[in-house]
C-alpha angles and dihedrals in degrees: 000000000000119000129190120235120219119213111205118185118197127200121188122201136172117203096206087055105357111226114200114194126153131212135178122216123186116197141170119235111271095030127109119251125208113217103203123213134149131194129193113307097228103034127104107241111215100172135025122185124184112188145158113239096221107116094227090056098042091057092053101048149288131296087228133351124194125176136161095002097311142078123242113215091181089071094052126104109253093244092060101045111122093006104081130068138154116269088220114023090198091055088222114195089004095297105158096160115145132212116224108201130212096004121207134195090264089063091070111119148071120313122202124204117199123187128193117197132193116281118262117226119194137176118244112263095030129108121246135195116218106204122227129156130183115191118229092020125119140145090284093056095079085231125179114217118198121189112185144161120217096230093055094071115210096345118100131227084217132350112192118187139138086032093296142071117271107222093184092073096041127109109246094237091065100046112128091000104085138055140151113276088228119017088193087062091217112194088003093296108163096156117153127234112212113191131207096002121210134193088262090065091070111121148083114297124205127202121199125182129187140155117258128224127191110275120229131180110252104184141350121205128172124199134169122240122196121182130158123230111272092032128098120264119212110217103199122211127161125195129187113297097223102048134090109240111222100172134022121186124184112184141158123230096234096052125095116269093253096047116087133189086216134348123192123179138156091010097306141078122247110217092178089072094050124105109253093245092060101045110121092005104083126069137162112258088219114024089198091055088220114196090003095299106157096159116141134205118230106205128214097003120213136195091260090058087080111121148088113297120200129195120202123186128192115194139190106208116230098187147353102041119067124161117241090248093056093255112130117230132234116210134185133216117200126191131179131205122193104206124189129184114199127209088244088067095255117131117201132183143174115218118209120192111204117178120194123184 
């Protein structure tokens, strides 16, 4: 008798502090699958959304939708109606895991859990704790914790790696004002302490947690690029073929930290974060990013486009690489292009492909 195996990947995220943790579940058809996700222990959860990231499924409904103490079947995709329920209807200790009953081969895929918690209001001058918890993470996990705020660009509120904060990547306004509540990360606690809050601290904070592996250079290629002013310049960047790209950042070294050449996240570009000089001039060569192609075209190049362009990719793997512990790995590919526009109208560039895993 031959039986099919279902591979179900689960990602958990919290939009007040977005927790990203990845799990792999292998099931036989007809069994029940537990989709694990935890939010903060002490926060009031106002909205829970379980979804599948495939565009054709997102447009037709949720896997599970829970708001204001009740579920809404009307918002569910037809294939999930009557088959999904909370493991703990009281969501005790932030447990928002869901049980998917009677799984079939068509249920194979990645499941995203998104949690919205009640807003925190604080008086200026006080300290505040921003809750975030990542199951199966502790100080021995070699975890990287990234606390960020969308309006800060590529600077972090706090970047914690190698068992200590990294001040080089931190936005100046948060220096000496933030730390993890528990550097031991007991029970996956990666909550942030923000001291002496000010009105300028207002915003939406995101927490991302992933396990780190030793980086190694995979390949180095150098090519020459020649384009004349007024023409279009192809800025080549190649990510891994088998990974889901969650964030693409094109920037230039001389621009401010919150000004991008191009920013693409959650399957769409964000022009509001672009530097004024690049608005309307940069597009993906392949909007589907097939086979990891995240190259962009810079249209109508000018002399002041001279500079070093960097491409940074953050991925959420959907197959092929799974950590021994069951945690799924994020990996980044960075590429750098030195672009020069000469007075003669000749634009030259050296393209460096740097792969980090």
